[in-house]
C-alpha positions as CSV (number, residue, x, y, z in Angstrom):
1,X,3.5,22.5,6.2
2,X,-0.2,21.4,7.2
3,X,-0.5,17.6,7.9
4,X,-3.6,16.2,6.8
5,X,-4.5,13.9,9.6
6,X,-7.8,12.6,8.4
7,X,-6.3,11.6,5.1
8,X,-3.4,9.9,7.2
9,X,-6.2,8.0,9.1
10,X,-7.8,6.7,5.9
11,X,-4.5,5.4,4.7
12,X,-4.0,3.5,7.9
13,X,-7.5,2.1,7.7
14,X,-7.1,1.1,4.2
15,X,-3.9,-0.7,5.2
16,X,-5.8,-2.6,8.0
17,X,-8.6,-3.5,5.5
18,X,-5.8,-5.2,3.2
19,X,-4.9,-7.3,6.3
20,X,-8.4,-8.5,6.5
21,X,-8.4,-9.0,2.7
22,X,-5.4,-11.0,2.5
23,X,-6.0,-13.3,5.6
24,X,-8.5,-15.7,4.0
25,X,-10.1,-17.1,7.3
26,X,-12.9,-19.1,6.3
27,X,-16.0,-18.0,8.7
28,X,-15.0,-14.5,9.2
29,X,-15.4,-11.0,8.1
30,X,-12.6,-11.6,5.3
31,X,-15.7,-13.2,3.3
32,X,-17.8,-10.0,3.2
33,X,-18.0,-8.4,-0.3
34,X,-16.3,-5.2,0.9
35,X,-13.2,-7.1,2.3
36,X,-13.1,-9.3,-0.7
37,X,-12.7,-6.2,-2.9
38,X,-10.3,-4.5,-0.6
39,X,-7.4,-4.7,-3.0
40,X,-8.9,-1.8,-4.8
41,X,-7.7,0.4,-2.0
42,X,-4.3,0.3,-3.8
43,X,-5.8,3.2,-5.9
44,X,-6.4,5.2,-2.9
45,X,-2.7,4.8,-1.7
46,X,-1.6,5.9,-5.3
47,X,-4.1,8.8,-5.5
48,X,-3.1,10.1,-1.8
49,X,0.5,9.6,-2.8
50,X,0.1,12.0,-5.9
51,X,-1.8,14.6,-3.8
52,X,0.8,14.7,-1.2
53,X,3.8,14.4,-3.4
54,X,2.6,17.0,-5.7
55,X,1.8,19.5,-2.7
56,X,5.4,18.9,-1.3
57,X,7.6,19.1,-4.4
58,X,5.6,20.8,-7.3
59,X,7.8,24.2,-6.7
60,X,10.9,22.4,-5.3
61,X,12.6,20.4,-8.0
62,X,14.3,23.3,-10.1
63,X,17.9,22.1,-9.8
64,X,19.8,19.0,-10.1
65,X,20.8,19.0,-6.4
66,X,17.0,19.3,-5.5
67,X,16.0,16.5,-7.9
68,X,18.7,14.0,-6.2
69,X,17.5,15.0,-2.9
70,X,13.9,13.9,-3.9
71,X,15.1,10.7,-5.1
72,X,17.2,10.1,-1.9
73,X,14.1,10.9,0.1
74,X,11.8,8.7,-1.9
75,X,14.3,5.7,-1.8
76,X,15.0,6.1,1.9
77,X,11.3,6.2,2.5
78,X,10.6,2.7,1.3
79,X,13.7,0.6,0.6
80,X,14.9,0.0,4.1
81,X,11.6,-1.6,5.1
82,X,11.1,-3.2,1.7
83,X,14.4,-4.8,1.6
84,X,14.0,-6.0,5.3
85,X,10.9,-7.8,4.4
86,X,12.3,-9.3,1.4
87,X,15.3,-10.6,3.4
88,X,12.9,-12.2,5.8
89,X,11.2,-14.2,3.0
90,X,14.6,-15.1,1.6
91,X,15.6,-16.2,4.9
92,X,12.4,-18.3,5.5
93,X,13.0,-20.1,2.2
94,X,16.5,-20.9,3.3
95,X,14.9,-22.5,6.4
96,X,12.8,-24.6,4.5
97,X,15.6,-26.0,2.6
98,X,17.2,-27.1,5.8
99,X,13.9,-28.4,6.9
100,X,13.5,-30.4,3.8
101,X,16.9,-32.1,4.2
102,X,15.5,-33.4,7.5
103,X,12.3,-34.6,5.7
104,X,10.0,-31.9,6.9
105,X,8.1,-30.3,4.1
106,X,5.9,-27.3,4.2
107,X,3.2,-26.5,1.6
108,X,5.5,-25.8,-1.2
109,X,9.2,-26.6,-1.9
110,X,11.7,-24.0,-1.0
111,X,12.4,-21.5,-3.7
112,X,9.8,-22.6,-6.0
113,X,6.9,-20.9,-7.7
114,X,6.5,-17.2,-6.7
115,X,9.6,-17.4,-4.7
116,X,12.0,-18.9,-7.3
117,X,15.6,-17.5,-7.2
118,X,15.1,-15.5,-10.6
119,X,12.6,-13.3,-8.7
120,X,15.0,-12.1,-6.1
121,X,16.8,-9.3,-8.3
122,X,13.6,-7.8,-9.7
123,X,12.2,-7.5,-6.1
124,X,15.1,-5.9,-4.8
125,X,15.3,-3.3,-7.7
126,X,11.6,-2.9,-7.2
127,X,10.9,-3.6,-10.8
128,X,8.7,-6.7,-10.4
129,X,5.6,-5.0,-11.2
130,X,6.8,-3.4,-14.4
131,X,7.9,-6.1,-16.7
132,X,5.4,-8.9,-17.8
133,X,8.0,-11.8,-17.4
134,X,8.6,-11.1,-13.8
135,X,6.2,-12.1,-11.1
136,X,4.6,-8.8,-9.8
137,X,3.3,-10.9,-6.8
138,X,6.5,-12.8,-5.9
139,X,7.9,-13.0,-2.3
140,X,6.3,-10.2,-0.5
141,X,3.4,-10.0,-2.8
142,X,2.2,-6.5,-1.5
143,X,5.4,-4.9,-2.5
144,X,4.1,-4.9,-6.3
145,X,2.3,-1.3,-5.1
146,X,5.8,0.0,-4.1
147,X,7.4,-1.4,-7.2
148,X,4.8,0.8,-9.1
149,X,4.8,3.9,-6.9
150,X,8.6,4.1,-6.5
151,X,9.2,4.7,-10.4
152,X,6.1,6.7,-10.7
153,X,7.7,9.0,-8.3
154,X,10.8,9.0,-10.4
155,X,8.8,9.9,-13.5
156,X,7.1,12.6,-11.5
157,X,10.4,14.1,-10.4
158,X,12.1,14.0,-13.8
159,X,9.1,15.5,-15.7
160,X,9.1,18.4,-13.1
161,X,12.6,18.9,-13.3
162,X,13.2,18.8,-16.9
163,X,9.7,20.4,-18.2
164,X,8.7,22.7,-15.4
165,X,6.6,24.9,-17.8
166,X,4.3,22.0,-19.2
167,X,4.7,19.4,-16.2
168,X,1.3,20.2,-14.9
169,X,-0.3,19.7,-18.3
170,X,1.8,16.4,-18.7
171,X,0.6,15.1,-15.6
172,X,-3.1,15.6,-16.6
173,X,-2.4,13.9,-19.9
174,X,-0.9,11.0,-18.2
175,X,-3.7,10.6,-15.7
176,X,-6.3,10.8,-18.6
177,X,-4.3,8.3,-20.9
178,X,-3.7,5.8,-18.2
179,X,-7.4,5.9,-17.3
180,X,-8.4,5.4,-20.9
181,X,-6.0,2.4,-21.2
182,X,-7.5,0.9,-18.1
183,X,-11.1,1.2,-19.6
184,X,-9.9,-0.1,-23.0
185,X,-8.1,-2.9,-21.3
186,X,-4.7,-2.1,-23.0
187,X,-2.4,-4.9,-22.5
188,X,1.0,-3.7,-23.5
189,X,1.6,-2.2,-20.2
190,X,0.8,-4.1,-17.0
191,X,-2.6,-3.2,-15.6
192,X,-1.2,-2.3,-12.2
193,X,1.4,0.1,-13.7
194,X,-1.4,1.9,-15.6
195,X,-3.5,1.9,-12.3
196,X,-0.7,3.4,-10.5
197,X,0.0,5.9,-13.1
198,X,-3.6,7.1,-13.4
199,X,-4.4,7.3,-9.8
200,X,-1.2,9.0,-8.9
201,X,-1.3,11.7,-11.4
202,X,-5.0,12.1,-10.7
203,X,-4.3,12.7,-7.3
204,X,-1.7,15.4,-8.1
205,X,-4.3,17.2,-10.2
206,X,-6.8,16.7,-7.1
207,X,-4.2,18.9,-5.0
208,X,-4.4,21.6,-7.6
209,X,-8.2,21.5,-7.2
210,X,-7.8,21.6,-3.7
211,X,-5.7,24.8,-3.7
212,X,-8.2,26.4,-5.8
213,X,-11.2,25.6,-3.7
214,X,-9.5,26.1,-0.5
215,X,-10.9,29.5,0.3
216,X,-14.6,28.3,-0.6
217,X,-14.7,25.2,1.4
218,X,-18.2,24.1,2.5
219,X,-19.4,24.5,6.1
220,X,-19.4,21.6,8.6
221,X,-23.2,20.4,7.7
222,X,-22.4,20.4,4.0
223,X,-19.0,18.7,4.6
224,X,-20.7,16.3,6.7
225,X,-23.1,15.2,3.9
226,X,-20.4,15.1,1.2
227,X,-18.2,12.9,3.5
228,X,-21.0,10.3,4.1
229,X,-22.2,10.5,0.5
230,X,-18.6,9.8,-0.9
231,X,-18.1,7.1,1.6
232,X,-21.5,5.5,0.8
233,X,-20.5,5.7,-3.0
234,X,-17.3,3.9,-2.4
235,X,-18.7,1.3,-0.4
236,X,-21.5,0.7,-2.8
237,X,-19.2,0.3,-5.9
238,X,-16.9,-1.9,-4.0
239,X,-19.9,-4.2,-2.8
240,X,-22.2,-4.1,-5.8
241,X,-20.1,-3.0,-8.8
242,X,-19.1,-5.8,-11.1
243,X,-16.0,-6.3,-13.4
244,X,-12.8,-4.2,-13.0
245,X,-13.5,-1.4,-10.6
246,X,-10.1,0.6,-11.0
247,X,-11.4,3.4,-13.1
248,X,-14.7,4.2,-11.2
249,X,-13.0,3.8,-7.8
250,X,-9.7,5.9,-8.9
251,X,-11.9,8.9,-9.6
252,X,-14.1,8.2,-6.3
253,X,-10.8,8.1,-4.2
254,X,-9.7,11.2,-5.7
255,X,-13.3,12.9,-4.9
256,X,-13.0,11.6,-1.3
257,X,-9.4,13.0,-1.0
258,X,-10.7,16.3,-2.0
259,X,-13.6,16.3,0.3
260,X,-11.7,15.0,3.4
261,X,-8.6,17.4,2.9
262,X,-11.0,20.2,4.3
263,X,-11.3,18.3,7.7
264,X,-14.6,20.0,8.2
265,X,-17.3,17.3,8.6
266,X,-18.5,14.9,11.3
267,X,-16.6,11.9,10.0
268,X,-13.2,14.0,9.8
269,X,-13.8,14.8,13.5
270,X,-14.2,11.2,14.2
271,X,-11.0,10.2,12.1
272,X,-9.0,13.0,14.0
273,X,-9.2,11.1,17.3
274,X,-5.8,9.8,18.4
275,X,-6.1,6.1,17.4
276,X,-6.7,6.7,13.6
277,X,-3.7,9.1,12.9
278,X,-1.4,6.7,14.7
279,X,-2.7,4.0,12.4
280,X,-2.1,6.3,9.6
281,X,1.7,6.7,10.6
282,X,2.2,3.1,10.7
283,X,0.5,2.6,7.0
284,X,3.7,1.8,5.2
285,X,4.8,-0.9,7.9
286,X,1.4,-2.3,8.1
287,X,1.2,-2.5,4.4
288,X,4.7,-4.3,3.9
289,X,4.6,-6.5,6.9
290,X,1.2,-7.9,6.9
291,X,1.9,-10.6,4.4
292,X,4.8,-11.8,6.4
293,X,2.8,-11.9,9.7
294,X,0.1,-13.8,7.9
295,X,2.6,-16.3,6.2
296,X,4.1,-17.1,9.6
297,X,0.6,-17.8,11.2
298,X,-0.3,-20.0,8.5
299,X,3.1,-21.8,8.5
300,X,2.5,-22.1,12.2
301,X,-0.9,-23.7,11.7
302,X,0.4,-26.1,9.2
303,X,2.9,-27.5,11.5
304,X,0.3,-27.7,14.2
305,X,-2.1,-29.6,11.8
306,X,0.7,-32.2,11.1
307,X,1.7,-32.8,14.5
308,X,-1.5,-32.6,16.3
309,X,-3.4,-34.6,13.5
310,X,-6.2,-31.7,13.1
311,X,-7.1,-29.8,10.2
312,X,-6.8,-26.1,10.3
313,X,-6.1,-25.3,6.7
314,X,-8.4,-25.9,3.7
315,X,-8.0,-25.3,0.1
316,X,-11.0,-23.6,-1.7
317,X,-11.4,-22.4,-5.4
318,X,-10.5,-18.8,-5.8
319,X,-12.1,-16.1,-7.8
320,X,-9.8,-16.7,-10.7
321,X,-10.6,-20.0,-12.6
322,X,-8.1,-22.9,-11.7
323,X,-6.7,-21.1,-8.9
324,X,-6.9,-22.5,-5.2
325,X,-6.6,-20.3,-2.2
326,X,-5.7,-21.6,1.2
327,X,-7.9,-20.6,4.0
328,X,-7.4,-20.8,7.8
329,X,-10.3,-22.4,9.5
330,X,-11.0,-23.4,13.1
331,X,-14.3,-24.7,12.3
332,X,-16.2,-22.0,14.5
333,X,-17.5,-18.5,13.2
334,X,-16.5,-17.1,16.6
335,X,-13.1,-18.5,16.8
336,X,-12.4,-17.6,13.1
337,X,-13.4,-14.0,13.8
338,X,-11.1,-14.0,17.1
339,X,-8.3,-15.5,14.9
340,X,-8.9,-12.5,12.4
341,X,-8.6,-10.0,15.4
342,X,-5.5,-11.6,16.5
343,X,-3.8,-11.3,13.1
344,X,-4.8,-7.4,13.0
345,X,-3.3,-7.1,16.5
346,X,-0.4,-9.0,15.5
347,X,0.3,-6.9,12.3
348,X,0.0,-3.7,14.2
349,X,2.4,-4.7,16.8
350,X,4.9,-5.9,14.4
351,X,4.4,-2.6,12.6
352,X,5.1,-0.6,15.5
353,X,8.4,-2.4,16.0
354,X,9.3,-2.3,12.2
355,X,8.4,1.6,12.0
356,X,10.5,2.3,15.0
357,X,13.5,0.2,14.2
358,X,13.6,0.2,10.3
359,X,11.2,2.7,8.5
360,X,11.9,5.9,10.9
361,X,15.7,5.2,10.9
362,X,15.5,5.0,7.1
363,X,14.0,8.3,6.9
364,X,16.4,10.0,9.3
365,X,19.2,8.3,7.1
366,X,17.9,10.0,4.0
367,X,17.8,13.3,5.9
368,X,21.3,13.0,7.2
369,X,22.4,12.0,3.7
370,X,20.8,15.1,2.2
371,X,22.4,17.4,4.9
372,X,25.9,15.5,4.7
373,X,25.7,14.5,8.1
374,X,25.9,10.8,8.0
375,X,28.6,10.5,10.4
376,X,27.5,12.9,12.8
377,X,25.1,12.2,15.7
378,X,22.1,14.7,15.9
379,X,19.4,14.8,18.2
380,X,17.5,17.7,16.5
381,X,16.0,15.7,13.5
382,X,13.0,17.6,12.2
383,X,9.6,15.9,12.3
384,X,8.8,13.7,9.5
385,X,7.1,14.9,6.7
386,X,3.9,13.4,5.4
387,X,4.3,11.5,2.0
């Protein structure tokens, strides 16, 4: 099955953009409009997931066994790394409890606010984004996307298994209804859930369009113009658009997936270079670990400022009224941008480790589970599928 290297590259670059977005370093590129709105790339993750999942499973969920294997594969794709990072945050809160007993307090008391004990079980079950009484951004806050996506996968699988004759039409209806609900600001369903449903199933429909247009794909020159144009449109909306951008960007992301899936233009050639697909391979590890790395760095700077008597942190009003955002600051634009570069490199290094020792073994575990070879050693594991 063909691997879409360019789309993989985009997924890696979007994950890196989210590192910058969440770093909050005062005089660095984090304050550029593009990176301040980089959280919108969650829509691209949803849409690309729908595109790839539909491509892989649209005709392979006809029996209960295949449905069960689908659910095992999806769970083993994300749960090991998600649980590992969740345990890291829980462990750090336990460490804070010990430090508090010795009179050393950090920014917030242990197991308080968005890391209260009541948030542990929703996070463990990946339901924190689905119910209004849970804090979707508790503990490892980027995992809200995995929370939404995991159960959207389950909805996809159940619909395709139970209603195969009309599943495609239902996917289209779900995408349209969710986009309409987002536009009308429907509040009975969490906005992030609607965002995930709309973009995921729109991505699935994008794959159907890709299949129909595959034989009439444009040539390299036209593809190059289309690639540059769609990237310019996304950049313009993210930097100049006002208000919620989820509907507009969701549709633009689907258009970008369709254009770049043909891998025919000059931008596609650039993104096929070895570095970018390598980032794409690490996207999930980058996404799920970057908040932990940033948190460790901010904690280290907090301790350094207390013991050295220098100020490396400051609180500034956020975009939401009444919310303060903690920024890292060295007092120099050059040093702040070097610190930003260090954060990105640190996240990528950590992601390489977690991919090798947690994410990839979890995927292999799922494959052995499906084949009934959990207790056998096999050196002939097939290559990892793209999804």
